[in-house]
LUMTI-697243 format. One record per residue (C-alpha): residue number from 1; x, y, z; residue in three letters. Coordinates in steps of 0.5 Angstrom, whole numbers. Example, Ala and Ser with C-alpha at 12.3 -4.5 7.8 and 13.67 -1.06 7.14 Angstrom:
(1,(25,-9,16),ala) (2,(27,-2,14),ser) 
END
This chain:
(1,(-20,31,64),unk) (2,(-24,34,58),unk) (3,(-23,31,52),unk) (4,(-22,36,46),unk) (5,(-26,35,39),unk) (6,(-25,39,33),unk) (7,(-30,39,27),unk) (8,(-28,40,20),unk) (9,(-34,40,16),unk) (10,(-36,45,11),unk) (11,(-44,45,12),unk) (12,(-45,50,17),unk) (13,(-52,47,19),unk) (14,(-48,41,22),unk) (15,(-43,45,25),unk) (16,(-48,49,29),unk) (17,(-52,43,31),unk) (18,(-46,39,33),unk) (19,(-42,45,37),unk) (20,(-47,46,43),unk) (21,(-49,38,43),unk) (22,(-42,36,44),unk) (23,(-40,42,49),unk) (24,(-46,39,53),unk) (25,(-44,32,53),unk) (26,(-37,35,56),unk) (27,(-33,36,50),unk) (28,(-28,42,49),unk) (29,(-30,44,42),unk) (30,(-27,48,36),unk) (31,(-30,48,29),unk) (32,(-28,50,22),unk) (33,(-30,49,15),unk) (34,(-24,49,11),unk) (35,(-18,44,11),unk) (36,(-13,50,11),unk) (37,(-16,53,18),unk) (38,(-17,46,20),unk) (39,(-9,44,20),unk) (40,(-8,51,24),unk) (41,(-13,49,29),unk) (42,(-10,42,30),unk) (43,(-3,44,31),unk) (44,(-5,50,36),unk) (45,(-11,46,40),unk) (46,(-8,39,39),unk) (47,(-15,36,39),unk) (48,(-16,29,42),unk) (49,(-21,27,37),unk) (50,(-22,30,30),unk) (51,(-29,29,26),unk) (52,(-27,30,19),unk) (53,(-31,31,13),unk) (54,(-28,28,6),unk) (55,(-31,33,1),unk) (56,(-29,40,3),unk) (57,(-28,46,-1),unk) (58,(-20,47,-1),unk) (59,(-18,40,-2),unk) (60,(-20,32,-1),unk) (61,(-20,30,7),unk) (62,(-17,23,5),unk) (63,(-11,26,3),unk) (64,(-11,31,9),unk) (65,(-12,25,13),unk) (66,(-5,22,10),unk) (67,(-2,28,10),unk) (68,(-3,29,18),unk) (69,(1,22,19),unk) (70,(7,26,15),unk) (71,(6,32,19),unk) (72,(6,28,26),unk) (73,(-1,31,28),unk) (74,(-4,26,33),unk) (75,(-11,25,35),unk) (76,(-17,20,33),unk) (77,(-20,21,26),unk) (78,(-27,20,25),unk) (79,(-29,21,18),unk) (80,(-36,23,16),unk) (81,(-39,24,9),unk) (82,(-45,23,4),unk) (83,(-48,16,3),unk) (84,(-46,17,-5),unk) (85,(-38,16,-2),unk) (86,(-39,10,2),unk) (87,(-33,6,-2),unk) (88,(-28,11,1),unk) (89,(-30,7,8),unk) (90,(-24,2,6),unk) (91,(-19,8,4),unk) (92,(-21,12,10),unk) (93,(-20,6,15),unk) (94,(-14,3,11),unk) (95,(-11,10,12),unk) (96,(-12,10,20),unk) (97,(-18,13,21),unk) (98,(-21,11,28),unk) (99,(-28,10,25),unk) (100,(-33,12,19),unk) (101,(-40,16,19),unk) (102,(-45,17,14),unk) (103,(-49,23,13),unk) (104,(-54,25,15),unk) (105,(-51,24,22),unk) (106,(-55,20,27),unk) (107,(-53,23,33),unk) (108,(-54,17,37),unk) (109,(-49,13,33),unk) (110,(-45,19,34),unk) (111,(-45,19,41),unk) (112,(-44,12,42),unk) (113,(-38,12,38),unk) (114,(-35,18,42),unk) (115,(-36,14,48),unk) (116,(-32,9,45),unk) (117,(-27,14,43),unk) (118,(-27,17,50),unk) (119,(-26,11,53),unk) (120,(-20,9,49),unk) (121,(-16,16,50),unk) (122,(-17,15,57),unk) (123,(-15,8,58),unk) (124,(-9,9,54),unk) (125,(-7,16,54),unk) (126,(0,15,51),unk) (127,(-2,12,45),unk) (128,(-4,16,39),unk) (129,(-8,14,32),unk) (130,(-3,12,27),unk) (131,(-4,14,20),unk) (132,(-1,10,14),unk) (133,(0,13,8),unk) (134,(-2,8,2),unk) (135,(-3,8,-5),unk) (136,(-8,11,-9),unk) (137,(-15,9,-8),unk) (138,(-18,4,-13),unk) (139,(-26,4,-12),unk) (140,(-28,-3,-9),unk) (141,(-33,-8,-12),unk) (142,(-38,-10,-6),unk) (143,(-44,-6,-8),unk) (144,(-49,-3,-3),unk) (145,(-50,3,2),unk) (146,(-53,-1,8),unk) (147,(-50,-1,15),unk) (148,(-48,-8,14),unk) (149,(-44,-6,8),unk) (150,(-41,0,11),unk) (151,(-39,-5,17),unk) (152,(-36,-10,12),unk) (153,(-32,-4,8),unk) (154,(-29,-2,15),unk) (155,(-27,-9,17),unk) (156,(-23,-10,10),unk) (157,(-20,-3,11),unk) (158,(-17,-6,18),unk) (159,(-15,-12,15),unk) (160,(-11,-9,9),unk) (161,(-7,-5,14),unk) (162,(-4,-11,17),unk) (163,(-1,-18,14),unk) (164,(-4,-22,19),unk) (165,(-8,-29,17),unk) (166,(-16,-27,16),unk) (167,(-22,-32,16),unk) (168,(-28,-30,12),unk) (169,(-34,-33,15),unk) (170,(-41,-33,11),unk) (171,(-46,-37,8),unk) (172,(-46,-39,1),unk) (173,(-47,-34,-4),unk) (174,(-45,-28,0),unk) (175,(-39,-26,-4),unk) (176,(-33,-28,1),unk) (177,(-28,-29,-5),unk) (178,(-30,-21,-7),unk) (179,(-28,-19,0),unk) (180,(-22,-23,0),unk) (181,(-20,-20,-7),unk) (182,(-22,-13,-4),unk) (183,(-17,-14,2),unk) (184,(-11,-16,-3),unk) (185,(-13,-10,-8),unk) (186,(-12,-5,-2),unk) (187,(-6,-8,1),unk) (188,(-2,-6,-4),unk) (189,(1,-13,-6),unk) (190,(5,-14,-12),unk) (191,(4,-21,-13),unk) (192,(-2,-25,-16),unk) (193,(-9,-27,-12),unk) (194,(-9,-34,-12),unk) (195,(-16,-38,-11),unk) (196,(-16,-45,-9),unk) (197,(-23,-48,-8),unk) (198,(-21,-53,-2),unk) (199,(-28,-57,-3),unk) (200,(-27,-58,-11),unk) (201,(-20,-61,-11),unk) (202,(-19,-68,-11),unk) (203,(-17,-71,-4),unk) (204,(-11,-75,-7),unk) (205,(-8,-69,-11),unk) (206,(-10,-63,-6),unk) (207,(-3,-63,-3),unk) (208,(1,-63,-10),unk) (209,(-4,-57,-12),unk) (210,(-2,-53,-6),unk) (211,(5,-54,-5),unk) (212,(7,-57,-12),unk) (213,(11,-63,-13),unk) (214,(18,-66,-16),unk) (215,(19,-70,-22),unk) (216,(18,-77,-20),unk) (217,(15,-76,-13),unk) (218,(9,-81,-14),unk) (219,(6,-85,-20),unk) (220,(4,-80,-26),unk) (221,(9,-74,-23),unk) (222,(13,-74,-30),unk) (223,(15,-67,-29),unk) (224,(16,-61,-23),unk) (225,(9,-58,-21),unk) (226,(9,-51,-18),unk) (227,(4,-51,-13),unk) (228,(-1,-45,-12),unk) (229,(3,-43,-6),unk) (230,(9,-41,-10),unk) (231,(4,-38,-15),unk) (232,(2,-33,-10),unk) (233,(9,-30,-8),unk) (234,(8,-23,-6),unk) (235,(1,-24,-7),unk) (236,(-5,-27,-3),unk) (237,(-7,-35,-3),unk) (238,(-14,-35,-2),unk) (239,(-17,-42,1),unk) (240,(-24,-42,0),unk) (241,(-28,-47,4),unk) (242,(-22,-49,9),unk) (243,(-27,-53,13),unk) (244,(-27,-58,7),unk) (245,(-19,-60,8),unk) (246,(-18,-67,10),unk) (247,(-14,-67,17),unk) (248,(-8,-70,14),unk) (249,(-8,-63,10),unk) (250,(-10,-59,16),unk) (251,(-3,-62,19),unk) (252,(1,-60,14),unk) (253,(-2,-53,13),unk) (254,(-1,-51,20),unk) (255,(6,-53,20),unk) (256,(7,-48,14),unk) (257,(3,-43,18),unk) (258,(7,-44,24),unk) (259,(14,-44,20),unk) (260,(12,-40,14),unk) (261,(16,-45,10),unk) (262,(14,-51,6),unk) (263,(17,-57,1),unk) (264,(14,-59,-5),unk) (265,(11,-66,-5),unk) (266,(18,-71,-6),unk) (267,(22,-65,-5),unk) (268,(28,-63,0),unk) (269,(29,-56,-1),unk) (270,(25,-51,4),unk) (271,(21,-46,0),unk) (272,(19,-39,4),unk) (273,(12,-38,5),unk) (274,(12,-31,1),unk) (275,(4,-30,1),unk) (276,(-1,-27,5),unk) (277,(-6,-33,7),unk) (278,(-14,-31,7),unk) (279,(-19,-37,9),unk) (280,(-26,-37,8),unk) (281,(-32,-42,10),unk) (282,(-39,-43,11),unk) (283,(-38,-48,16),unk) (284,(-39,-48,23),unk) (285,(-31,-49,25),unk) (286,(-32,-48,32),unk) (287,(-37,-54,32),unk) (288,(-32,-58,27),unk) (289,(-27,-57,33),unk) (290,(-31,-60,38),unk) (291,(-33,-66,34),unk) (292,(-25,-67,32),unk) (293,(-27,-65,24),unk) (294,(-22,-59,24),unk) (295,(-16,-58,28),unk) (296,(-17,-53,34),unk) (297,(-9,-50,33),unk) (298,(-11,-49,26),unk) (299,(-17,-45,27),unk) (300,(-14,-40,32),unk) (301,(-8,-40,27),unk) (302,(-13,-38,21),unk) (303,(-17,-33,26),unk) (304,(-12,-28,27),unk) (305,(-17,-23,24),unk) (306,(-24,-25,23),unk) (307,(-29,-22,18),unk) (308,(-37,-24,17),unk) (309,(-40,-23,10),unk) (310,(-47,-21,11),unk) (311,(-53,-25,8),unk) (312,(-57,-21,3),unk) (313,(-63,-22,8),unk) (314,(-59,-17,13),unk) (315,(-58,-12,7),unk) (316,(-64,-12,3),unk) (317,(-64,-4,2),unk) (318,(-58,-6,-2),unk) (319,(-62,-10,-7),unk) (320,(-64,-4,-12),unk) (321,(-57,-3,-13),unk) (322,(-55,-10,-14),unk) (323,(-60,-11,-19),unk) (324,(-58,-5,-23),unk) (325,(-50,-7,-22),unk) (326,(-52,-14,-24),unk) (327,(-57,-12,-30),unk) (328,(-51,-8,-33),unk) (329,(-46,-14,-33),unk) (330,(-52,-19,-35),unk) (331,(-54,-14,-41),unk) (332,(-47,-13,-43),unk) (333,(-45,-21,-43),unk) (334,(-52,-23,-46),unk) (335,(-52,-17,-51),unk) (336,(-59,-15,-48),unk) (337,(-62,-8,-46),unk) (338,(-67,-10,-40),unk) (339,(-66,-4,-36),unk) (340,(-73,-3,-33),unk) (341,(-75,-6,-27),unk) (342,(-82,-5,-24),unk) (343,(-82,-2,-17),unk) (344,(-87,-8,-14),unk) (345,(-82,-13,-17),unk) (346,(-76,-10,-13),unk) (347,(-81,-10,-6),unk) (348,(-82,-17,-7),unk) (349,(-75,-19,-8),unk) (350,(-74,-15,-2),unk) (351,(-79,-19,2),unk) (352,(-75,-26,0),unk) (353,(-71,-30,5),unk) (354,(-65,-31,-1),unk) (355,(-62,-37,2),unk) (356,(-57,-37,-4),unk) (357,(-56,-30,-3),unk) (358,(-53,-25,-8),unk) (359,(-51,-31,-12),unk) (360,(-58,-34,-12),unk) (361,(-60,-26,-14),unk) (362,(-55,-26,-20),unk) (363,(-58,-33,-23),unk) (364,(-65,-31,-22),unk) (365,(-63,-25,-26),unk) (366,(-59,-28,-32),unk) (367,(-65,-33,-33),unk) (368,(-70,-27,-33),unk) (369,(-66,-23,-37),unk) (370,(-66,-28,-42),unk) (371,(-73,-29,-42),unk) (372,(-75,-22,-42),unk) (373,(-78,-20,-49),unk) (374,(-77,-13,-48),unk) (375,(-73,-7,-44),unk) (376,(-78,-9,-38),unk) (377,(-75,-14,-33),unk) (378,(-80,-20,-33),unk) (379,(-79,-24,-27),unk) (380,(-83,-29,-23),unk) (381,(-82,-26,-16),unk) (382,(-79,-32,-11),unk) (383,(-83,-34,-5),unk) (384,(-80,-37,0),unk) (385,(-86,-39,3),unk) (386,(-89,-43,-3),unk) (387,(-83,-46,-4),unk) (388,(-82,-49,3),unk) (389,(-90,-51,3),unk) (390,(-89,-55,-4),unk) (391,(-83,-58,-2),unk) (392,(-86,-60,5),unk) (393,(-93,-63,1),unk) (394,(-88,-67,-3),unk) (395,(-84,-70,2),unk) (396,(-87,-70,9),unk) (397,(-89,-77,9),unk) (398,(-82,-80,7),unk) (399,(-77,-82,11),unk) (400,(-71,-77,12),unk) (401,(-66,-82,9),unk) (402,(-70,-82,3),unk) (403,(-71,-75,2),unk) (404,(-63,-74,2),unk) (405,(-62,-80,-3),unk) (406,(-67,-77,-8),unk) (407,(-64,-70,-7),unk) (408,(-57,-72,-8),unk) (409,(-59,-76,-14),unk) (410,(-63,-70,-17),unk) (411,(-56,-66,-16),unk) (412,(-52,-71,-19),unk) (413,(-56,-71,-25),unk) (414,(-56,-64,-26),unk) (415,(-48,-63,-25),unk) (416,(-47,-68,-31),unk) (417,(-41,-71,-28),unk) (418,(-38,-66,-24),unk) (419,(-36,-68,-17),unk) (420,(-33,-62,-15),unk) (421,(-39,-58,-17),unk) (422,(-44,-63,-14),unk) (423,(-40,-62,-7),unk) (424,(-41,-55,-7),unk) (425,(-48,-55,-9),unk) (426,(-49,-60,-3),unk) (427,(-45,-56,2),unk) (428,(-41,-63,4),unk) (429,(-34,-65,3),unk) (430,(-31,-70,-2),unk) (431,(-30,-76,3),unk) (432,(-38,-75,5),unk) (433,(-41,-75,-2),unk) (434,(-37,-81,-3),unk) (435,(-39,-84,3),unk) (436,(-47,-82,2),unk) (437,(-46,-85,-6),unk) (438,(-44,-92,-3),unk) (439,(-49,-92,3),unk) (440,(-55,-90,-2),unk) (441,(-52,-95,-7),unk) (442,(-52,-89,-13),unk) (443,(-49,-91,-20),unk) (444,(-46,-85,-22),unk) (445,(-39,-83,-26),unk) (446,(-35,-77,-25),unk) (447,(-31,-74,-30),unk) (448,(-27,-70,-25),unk) (449,(-26,-75,-19),unk) 
END
């Protein structure tokens, strides 16, 4: 079966390049420069695949994509656009696009995508791509034009089209909460986005924090408390660092996800779960399942859709854009006007490993803005190699346990009594930190324990 393909793009050079190339690849090809003509050809030609530019002289491609659903026009739509319109990736995927490509088009990437589309059509000829009408597009807040960010936008768009549980994976500082907020925003929920940091809440109060409690349910429960799950009604509950939940609470969370209902601590009334659940972690949950520290059934229940937020070292080409965005924010907050960044500094920042990812970049920029006397950013370039060398030279002849003890002591001194913050920096759970404090006989007082 010869696959029919329609190209709708106002750039004649693209049409002249694609028509012979796609024809030689075994497609039956038609092309046009306008949406009005594109709709006529779509109806008569009945293409299997449509390459659709977003910006056309007689209208908006995204709106055309939405209208196609109403008019029952079938086909797999691949959106193409310029690199300045990358934020449209989320909207295009959410409205039902099969995939998304940037200009200038990479022919090899296009060919690989068309092979996948062709296989999808030939394997399931009875299925067509559905296009769902959604609310008007709102620009996203994830900065970057890299392929890694484009792929992330696609995943967000796909997640926003369903109500399934989502698990966001990624290192500390990559912006997992931003991803969760983007999914919530594009999903069109009317309720709130409620974030719960599972590593920062006190273990004995975690159940009450999530589910709420009734008056008199335990010592100190002097009134009814509404849990975060109820606050998230008709919205999203974001469980950050889900890997730090105790096994007891994992059981309760699993039961809630299975039955889509829960009870407050000490309560008898069943409350329906009316929120979308998104979880995130920087931990290796598969390894935790093997060691018995995380329930396998809960893992699979959360992992209906999985999104990986890329580390900054895998998208260094985004660093100039991130610097611009972060400097605008920092200047506004600090009442400064640091607006110039030396090219050499940008190159040095792109060569750094960024173990703390975007959060580390932001913290370094805040410090640099405060210290810069004028409008030029003065910032000592970070050097992963020199930092590692200094650390090794200082610690190489000490036993591992002594190094760990000294590091925990340094962190505890810097957080000034904030137990949850210490856990977050060290990347360990509250029970683990308590055990290490006991094992190392550290003397410390916390104000949030």
